[in-house]
C-alpha positions in Angstrom: -42.6 58.5 16.0 -40.7 56.7 18.7 -41.6 53.4 17.1 -40.7 54.6 13.6 -37.3 55.8 14.8 -36.8 52.5 16.6 -37.6 50.6 13.4 -35.2 52.8 11.4 -32.4 52.2 13.9 -33.1 48.5 13.8 -33.1 48.4 10.0 -29.9 50.4 9.9 -28.3 48.0 12.4 -29.4 45.0 10.3 -27.9 46.6 7.1 -24.6 47.3 8.8 -24.5 43.8 10.0 -25.2 42.3 6.6 -22.7 44.6 4.9 -20.0 43.5 7.3 -20.7 39.9 6.7 -20.6 40.3 2.9 -17.3 42.2 3.0 -15.4 40.0 5.4 -16.6 36.6 4.3 -16.5 34.6 1.1 -19.7 32.8 2.0 -23.2 34.1 1.1 -24.5 36.9 3.5 -26.9 35.5 6.0 -30.1 37.4 7.0 -29.5 39.3 10.2 -31.1 37.8 13.2 -33.6 40.3 14.8 -33.4 41.3 18.4 -36.0 39.4 20.2 -37.1 42.6 21.9 -37.7 44.4 18.7 -40.8 42.3 17.9 -42.1 40.8 14.7 -42.4 44.1 12.8 -38.8 45.0 13.5 -37.7 41.6 12.2 -39.7 42.0 9.1 -38.1 45.4 8.4 -34.7 44.0 9.0 -35.3 41.1 6.6 -36.6 43.5 3.9 -33.6 45.8 4.1 -31.2 42.8 4.1 -32.9 41.3 1.1 -32.6 44.5 -0.9 -29.0 45.4 0.0 -27.2 42.1 0.5 -24.7 41.4 -2.4 -24.8 38.1 -4.1 -22.0 35.7 -3.2 -19.0 36.0 -5.6 -16.4 33.3 -6.4 -13.1 34.8 -7.4 -10.5 32.7 -9.2 -7.0 33.8 -9.9 -5.9 33.1 -13.5 -2.5 33.6 -15.1 -2.3 33.8 -18.9 0.6 33.5 -21.2 2.1 31.5 -24.1 4.2 28.4 -24.1 6.4 27.5 -27.1 9.4 25.3 -27.9 11.6 24.4 -30.8 14.0 21.6 -31.7 16.6 23.8 -33.4 19.0 23.8 -30.4 21.9 21.4 -30.6 24.2 20.1 -27.9 27.7 21.7 -28.2 30.4 19.3 -29.3 32.4 20.0 -26.1 29.5 18.6 -24.1 29.0 15.6 -26.4 32.8 14.9 -26.2 32.6 14.9 -22.4 29.7 12.5 -22.3 30.1 10.2 -25.3 33.9 9.9 -25.4 34.3 9.4 -21.7 31.3 8.5 -19.7 29.6 6.6 -22.5 32.4 4.0 -22.5 31.0 2.9 -19.1 27.3 3.8 -19.6 26.8 2.4 -23.1 29.8 0.0 -23.4 31.2 1.7 -26.5 34.6 0.7 -27.7 37.5 3.1 -27.8 37.4 4.8 -31.3 40.1 4.7 -33.9 41.1 8.0 -35.4 42.4 8.7 -38.9 43.6 11.9 -40.6 40.7 12.1 -43.0 37.4 10.3 -42.2 36.3 10.7 -45.8 39.1 8.3 -46.8 37.7 5.6 -44.5 36.9 2.4 -46.5 33.6 0.5 -46.0 32.7 -2.8 -47.6 29.1 -3.8 -48.2 28.7 -7.6 -48.6 26.5 -10.6 -47.9 23.0 -11.1 -49.4 23.4 -8.4 -52.1 23.6 -8.5 -55.9 26.9 -6.6 -56.1 29.2 -6.4 -53.2 31.6 -3.4 -53.2 34.1 -1.5 -51.1 34.2 2.3 -51.2 35.4 5.3 -49.2 33.1 7.4 -47.2 33.9 10.3 -49.5 32.9 8.3 -52.5 29.7 7.1 -50.9 28.7 10.6 -49.7 28.2 12.4 -53.0 24.6 13.3 -53.7 23.3 10.9 -51.1 24.6 12.8 -48.1 22.0 14.0 -45.6 22.2 16.5 -42.8 19.6 16.4 -40.1 19.1 16.9 -36.4 19.1 13.7 -34.5 19.1 12.6 -30.9 21.4 10.2 -29.1 20.5 9.0 -25.6 21.6 6.0 -23.4 18.9 3.4 -22.8 19.2 3.8 -19.0 18.8 7.6 -19.1 16.1 8.5 -16.6 13.5 11.3 -17.2 15.4 14.5 -17.0 18.7 12.7 -17.2 21.8 14.2 -18.8 22.8 11.2 -21.0 21.1 12.6 -24.0 22.3 14.9 -26.8 20.8 16.4 -29.9 23.2 17.1 -32.8 23.3 18.2 -36.4 24.3 14.9 -38.0 25.8 14.7 -41.5 26.4 11.4 -43.2 25.4 8.7 -45.7 22.0 7.0 -45.3 22.4 3.2 -44.8 19.5 2.7 -47.1 21.4 4.4 -50.0 24.5 2.3 -49.3 22.5 -0.9 -49.4 20.6 0.2 -52.5 23.9 0.6 -54.3 24.7 -3.0 -53.6 21.2 -4.3 -54.4 19.8 -6.1 -51.4 18.2 -9.5 -52.0 14.5 -9.8 -51.4 14.9 -12.5 -48.6 17.3 -10.4 -46.5 16.1 -9.5 -43.1 19.2 -8.6 -41.1 22.2 -6.3 -41.3 25.4 -6.6 -39.3 27.7 -3.6 -38.7 31.3 -4.7 -38.2 33.6 -2.2 -36.4 37.3 -1.8 -36.8 38.0 -3.5 -33.4 36.0 -6.6 -34.5 32.8 -5.8 -32.7 29.7 -7.0 -34.6 26.2 -5.6 -34.1 23.3 -7.4 -35.9 20.1 -5.5 -36.3 16.8 -6.1 -38.2 17.2 -4.7 -41.7 13.7 -3.2 -41.7 14.5 -1.5 -38.3 17.6 0.2 -39.6 15.9 1.5 -42.7 12.7 2.5 -40.7 14.7 4.4 -38.1 16.6 6.4 -40.8 20.0 4.9 -40.1 22.8 7.2 -41.1 26.5 6.5 -41.1 27.7 9.9 -39.9 31.1 11.5 -40.5 30.4 15.0 -39.2 28.6 16.2 -36.1 27.7 19.9 -35.7 29.8 20.8 -38.8 33.0 19.1 -37.3 34.7 15.8 -37.7 33.6 13.2 -35.2 36.9 13.5 -33.2 35.5 16.8 -31.9 32.4 15.1 -30.4 31.6 11.4 -30.3 35.0 10.3 -31.4 36.1 8.0 -34.2 35.7 8.2 -38.0 32.1 7.3 -38.5 29.1 6.3 -36.3 25.8 4.8 -37.0 22.9 7.0 -35.8 19.2 6.0 -35.7 16.1 7.6 -34.5 14.4 6.4 -31.3 17.2 3.9 -30.5 19.4 3.5 -27.4 23.0 4.8 -27.9 24.7 1.5 -27.2 23.6 0.5 -30.8 25.3 3.6 -32.3 28.4 1.6 -33.4 31.5 3.5 -34.4 34.3 3.0 -36.9 32.3 0.7 -39.2 34.4 -1.1 -41.7 31.9 -3.5 -43.2 28.1 -3.9 -43.5 27.0 -7.4 -44.0 23.4 -8.1 -45.2 22.1 -11.6 -44.4 19.1 -13.9 -44.5 18.3 -15.2 -41.0 15.9 -18.0 -40.0 14.6 -15.5 -37.5 15.2 -11.8 -37.7 17.1 -10.4 -34.8 15.2 -8.6 -32.0 14.7 -4.9 -32.3 16.9 -2.8 -30.0 15.3 -2.3 -26.6 12.5 -4.8 -27.3 13.5 -7.1 -24.5 14.4 -4.2 -22.1 12.2 -3.7 -19.0 12.3 0.0 -19.7 12.9 0.5 -23.4 14.6 3.7 -24.3 12.5 6.8 -24.9 14.0 10.2 -25.6 12.9 12.6 -22.9 12.3 16.3 -22.7 13.2 18.9 -20.1 12.9 22.6 -19.6 16.3 24.1 -19.8 15.4 27.8 -19.6 12.4 30.0 -19.6 11.5 33.6 -20.4 8.6 35.7 -19.0 7.1 38.3 -21.2 
């Protein structure tokens, strides 16, 4: 009886020891070491109890679940655009000081050069059925990831492609030059302007350009640095060049790429 009680106490002690290890440690429970004085039989009993009662090691991982969503419906307020692209942009992007008129739709634009039928028309006349309204992004070429020199706006204007189609572009043409009211000339690859959905805008976010970027009209293109967004265009000249001009940003060490940033978040 004495030996039986001794074995029982030894087994209980082993169980308590194993249970404590399992509850206080993340590592697998180790078999209790028998007391040398207990003898081989006591050790066997301890191992038997430990094997039957020790819990298997458990790896617990914390996991958070939720949903992430975004949209591109938000536009930059005109007040913010005006602060950036009528003031800072003159330094950042080298834009000229815009000229204002009473009615941008009366602004006259000539289309000439390598076309079948050159013409001059007002923005209002050109708009008509060809007017488009779409969300577009304007960002300075040197804008870093997360930088503030980027805006998204609801742009309304006349597609350059429609203006050129009206004149009949000659098959050999490969360049187009936008001439601004101050004499500035910006030559771009013809295919680039068409492929980047060039639009000569006259409204931004349902307001005339004077409320935002300034001026009477402005060229907008997708995925293009803002310093090519020329304003107050008075003439569009189509030409045949021996070598087409380089695409905007092509020679830049870090070509412009619109970035994305988290502006706000909600927890459900």
